KOLDRENFI-247421 format. One record per residue: residue in three letters; x, y, z of N, C-alpha, C, O, CB in turn. Coordinates in steps of 0.05 Angstrom, whole numbers, padded with zeros to 5 digits, always signed. Glycine has a CB too. Example, Ala and Ser with C-alpha at 12.3 -4.5 7.8 and 13.67 -1.06 7.14 Angstrom:
REM residues 2
ALA+00264-00114+00156+00246-00090+00156+00264-00066+00156+00285-00066+00169+00226-00089+00181;SER+00257-00045+00142+00273-00021+00143+00258+00001+00157+00268+00023+00161+00282-00012+00114;
REM end
This chain:
REM residues 97
MET-00126-00265+00326-00105-00262+00305-00105-00284+00285-00108-00308+00292-00076-00260+00318;PRO-00102-00276+00261-00100-00298+00239-00076-00317+00245-00055-00307+00253-00097-00285+00209;ASP-00079-00342+00240-00057-00361+00245-00055-00380+00223-00041-00400+00226-00061-00376+00271;THR-00068-00375+00198-00064-00395+00175-00060-00377+00151-00069-00354+00152-00090-00416+00170;PRO-00047-00387+00131-00042-00372+00107-00068-00363+00094-00068-00344+00078-00026-00388+00088;HIS-00089-00375+00099-00113-00369+00087-00126-00343+00098-00144-00331+00087-00132-00391+00090;GLN-00115-00335+00122-00125-00310+00134-00108-00287+00129-00114-00265+00138-00128-00313+00163;ILE-00087-00289+00114-00069-00270+00106-00087-00249+00086-00100-00257+00067-00043-00285+00092;ASN-00084-00223+00092-00099-00204+00074-00093-00204+00046-00073-00191+00039-00096-00178+00083;ASP-00106-00216+00028-00100-00219+00000-00098-00189-00014-00087-00186-00036-00124-00237-00013;ILE-00110-00170-00002-00109-00145-00017-00082-00134-00014-00071-00121-00033-00130-00125-00009;ILE-00070-00139+00011-00042-00128+00016-00021-00147+00004+00000-00138-00005-00036-00125+00048;HIS-00027-00174+00003-00007-00193-00003+00004-00193-00031+00024-00206-00035-00017-00218+00002;GLY-00007-00179-00050+00006-00179-00078+00031-00163-00076+00031-00143-00061-00013-00167-00102;ARG+00050-00170-00091+00077-00160-00090+00077-00130-00091+00089-00116-00074+00093-00172-00112;ILE+00062-00119-00113+00063-00090-00112+00050-00075-00092+00060-00054-00084+00053-00081-00134;ARG+00028-00086-00083+00011-00077-00061+00025-00077-00036+00022-00059-00019-00014-00093-00059;LEU+00041-00098-00033+00056-00104-00008+00077-00084-00006+00083-00073+00015+00067-00133-00006;GLY+00091-00079-00031+00113-00055-00032+00100-00030-00023+00110-00016-00005+00127-00050-00062;VAL+00080-00023-00036+00065+00003-00029+00060+00006-00001+00068+00026+00012+00040+00005-00043;MET+00046-00012+00010+00040-00011+00039+00064-00010+00059+00065+00004+00079+00024-00034+00047;ALA+00083-00028+00050+00111-00026+00065+00121+00003+00065+00127+00014+00086+00134-00044+00052;TYR+00123+00015+00041+00136+00040+00039+00120+00061+00052+00130+00079+00066+00140+00046+00010;LEU+00093+00059+00047+00075+00081+00061+00074+00079+00088+00064+00098+00100+00047+00082+00053;SER+00083+00057+00102+00082+00055+00131+00102+00069+00143+00101+00074+00167+00084+00028+00141;THR+00121+00078+00129+00143+00094+00138+00146+00121+00124+00160+00140+00135+00169+00078+00135;ALA+00132+00124+00098+00137+00148+00085+00111+00157+00074+00109+00158+00049+00159+00144+00064;SER+00091+00163+00088+00067+00173+00077+00064+00202+00083+00068+00210+00106+00044+00158+00087;PRO+00057+00219+00064+00049+00210+00036+00074+00206+00017+00096+00216+00022+00030+00233+00023;ALA+00070+00194-00004+00092+00188-00023+00080+00197-00052+00057+00193-00058+00102+00155-00022;SER+00097+00207-00068+00088+00215-00095+00086+00190-00113+00099+00170-00108+00108+00235-00108;PHE+00069+00193-00133+00067+00171-00150+00094+00162-00163+00101+00138-00163+00046+00177-00172;PRO+00111+00181-00173+00137+00176-00184+00155+00160-00163+00170+00142-00170+00149+00203-00191;GLU+00151+00169-00137+00166+00155-00118+00159+00125-00112+00176+00109-00107+00164+00169-00094;LEU+00136+00121-00114+00123+00093-00112+00131+00077-00136+00139+00054-00135+00091+00094-00108;LEU+00129+00089-00159+00140+00078-00185+00170+00067-00180+00177+00044-00184+00141+00102-00210;LYS+00185+00084-00171+00214+00076-00166+00219+00056-00146+00237+00039-00149+00230+00098-00158;LYS+00202+00056-00124+00205+00038-00102+00193+00009-00106+00202-00010-00092+00193+00051-00080;THR+00173+00008-00125+00161-00018-00131+00171-00028-00156+00170-00053-00159+00133-00016-00132;GLY+00181-00013-00176+00189-00023-00201+00167-00030-00221+00170-00044-00241+00204-00045-00197;ALA+00145-00018-00213+00120-00022-00230+00116-00004-00252+00127+00019-00251+00095-00020-00213;THR+00102-00012-00273+00097+00009-00295+00074+00028-00283+00062+00023-00262+00087-00005-00324;ASN+00070+00052-00299+00050+00071-00291+00022+00057-00290+00009+00061-00270+00050+00093-00311;GLY+00015+00043-00309-00010+00031-00311-00016+00009-00287-00038+00007-00275-00012+00019-00339;ASN+00005-00007-00282+00004-00028-00264+00002-00015-00235-00015-00023-00219+00030-00047-00268;LEU+00018+00005-00229+00017+00018-00204-00010+00030-00200-00023+00026-00179+00038+00037-00202;SER-00019+00045-00218-00046+00057-00218-00069+00035-00211-00086+00039-00193-00052+00071-00247;THR-00067+00014-00224-00088-00008-00218-00087-00018-00187-00107-00022-00174-00084-00034-00238;HIS-00061-00021-00179-00058-00031-00153-00066-00010-00132-00077-00016-00111-00029-00040-00150;LEU-00060+00015-00137-00068+00038-00120-00098+00040-00119-00109+00046-00098-00056+00064-00130;THR-00112+00034-00141-00142+00035-00144-00153+00013-00125-00171+00018-00110-00153+00031-00176;LYS-00140-00009-00127-00147-00033-00109-00145-00028-00079-00162-00035-00064-00129-00057-00116;LEU-00122-00015-00071-00117-00007-00044-00136+00013-00036-00146+00011-00014-00090+00004-00041;GLU-00143+00033-00052-00160+00056-00045-00188+00045-00042-00201+00052-00022-00159+00079-00068;ALA-00198+00027-00060-00225+00014-00057-00228+00000-00031-00250-00001-00021-00231-00005-00079;ALA-00206-00012-00019-00207-00025+00007-00206-00006+00030-00212-00012+00053-00184-00044+00011;GLY-00199+00018+00021-00198+00042+00041-00171+00043+00058-00169+00053+00081-00222+00040+00061;PHE-00149+00032+00043-00123+00031+00057-00104+00053+00049-00084+00059+00063-00110+00006+00051;VAL-00112+00065+00025-00095+00088+00018-00118+00110+00008-00141+00104+00003-00070+00080-00006;ARG-00107+00135+00007-00122+00157-00006-00103+00170-00027-00079+00176-00022-00132+00178+00015;GLN-00114+00174-00049-00099+00189-00070-00107+00218-00070-00131+00224-00070-00104+00177-00098;GLU-00087+00237-00071-00093+00264-00071-00080+00275-00098-00056+00275-00102-00083+00279-00043;LYS-00098+00284-00115-00088+00293-00142-00090+00323-00143-00110+00335-00136-00105+00282-00166;GLY-00067+00335-00151-00064+00365-00152-00042+00372-00171-00034+00356-00188-00057+00378-00124;TYR-00032+00395-00167-00009+00403-00186+00013+00413-00166+00009+00423-00144-00018+00427-00209;LYS+00038+00409-00179+00064+00420-00167+00072+00439-00188+00082+00429-00209+00088+00398-00160;GLY+00069+00465-00185+00075+00483-00206+00053+00479-00228+00030+00481-00222+00103+00478-00217;LYS+00061+00473-00253+00043+00467-00276+00040+00436-00281+00026+00428-00299+00054+00482-00302;ARG+00053+00421-00267+00054+00393-00271+00034+00377-00252+00033+00383-00228+00083+00384-00267;PRO+00021+00359-00261+00003+00343-00244+00017+00329-00223+00039+00319-00229-00012+00324-00259;GLN+00007+00325-00200+00019+00310-00180+00001+00292-00164-00021+00302-00157+00032+00328-00162;THR+00006+00267-00158-00008+00251-00143+00006+00242-00119+00028+00230-00120-00017+00231-00158;LEU-00006+00248-00095+00004+00240-00071-00011+00218-00059-00036+00219-00058+00006+00261-00052;VAL+00003+00197-00050-00013+00173-00038-00009+00172-00008+00014+00171+00001-00004+00144-00052;HIS-00030+00173+00007-00032+00171+00036-00039+00147+00046-00057+00135+00035-00048+00189+00046;LEU-00027+00136+00067-00036+00111+00084-00056+00121+00101-00052+00140+00117-00012+00096+00102;THR-00079+00109+00099-00102+00117+00117-00102+00103+00145-00087+00084+00148-00128+00111+00104;GLY-00118+00111+00164-00120+00096+00190-00125+00068+00186-00111+00051+00197-00141+00107+00208;ALA-00146+00063+00168-00155+00035+00163-00131+00021+00150-00128-00003+00156-00183+00035+00144;GLY-00115+00032+00134-00091+00021+00121-00072+00012+00140-00062-00010+00139-00079+00039+00104;ARG-00066+00032+00160-00047+00026+00179-00054+00002+00197-00037-00014+00205-00041+00049+00194;LYS-00079+00002+00202-00091-00020+00218-00087-00047+00203-00077-00067+00214-00121-00014+00224;ALA-00095-00046+00181-00091-00071+00161-00062-00082+00160-00056-00106+00161-00099-00064+00132;TRP-00045-00060+00157-00017-00067+00154-00005-00080+00179+00011-00099+00178-00002-00042+00148;ILE-00014-00069+00203-00006-00081+00228-00017-00110+00231-00003-00128+00240-00015-00065+00251;GLU-00043-00113+00223-00055-00140+00226-00041-00160+00205-00036-00183+00211-00088-00139+00222;TYR-00034-00149+00180-00015-00166+00164+00009-00176+00175+00015-00200+00172-00007-00152+00142;LEU+00025-00157+00190+00051-00164+00201+00045-00184+00223+00059-00204+00227+00067-00138+00210;ASP+00025-00177+00237+00018-00197+00262+00012-00226+00250+00020-00247+00261-00010-00185+00282;ALA-00001-00226+00231-00009-00254+00218+00017-00268+00210+00021-00291+00216-00029-00250+00191;LEU+00033-00253+00197+00059-00265+00187+00075-00273+00211+00085-00296+00210+00075-00244+00171;ARG+00078-00258+00233+00091-00264+00256+00080-00291+00269+00095-00309+00278+00087-00240+00274;ASP+00053-00291+00270+00039-00313+00281+00046-00341+00266+00051-00362+00278+00008-00307+00279;MET+00046-00338+00241+00051-00363+00222+00080-00369+00225+00087-00392+00220+00044-00357+00190;LEU+00098-00351+00232+00128-00358+00233+00134-00362+00263+00158-00365+00270+00147-00334+00220;ASN+00115-00361+00281+00117-00365+00311+00140-00348+00320+00158-00358+00334+00122-00396+00318;ILE+00140-00322+00313+00161-00304+00325+00147-00281+00340+00160-00264+00351+00181-00292+00301;
REM end
């Protein structure tokens, strides 16, 4: 288990990405507007962070339509859940709890 700050997963550790991962850990999938509201990010900023999480294999974006409107659903992947648990374990180790 990681036990120093240098071993914290930097992909997750950014404020917006941390918020996305935390929310998806209990509410996967979530819609793009839902994640906008929960993170307080702008459209472009959230999109950039989701792309980074997706490139790491932590989330999967599903693009489709709800009626005639485009809809993006974001799913936490198995690798994302594993990385999230490891992230939380690293924090616990650092805090000795």
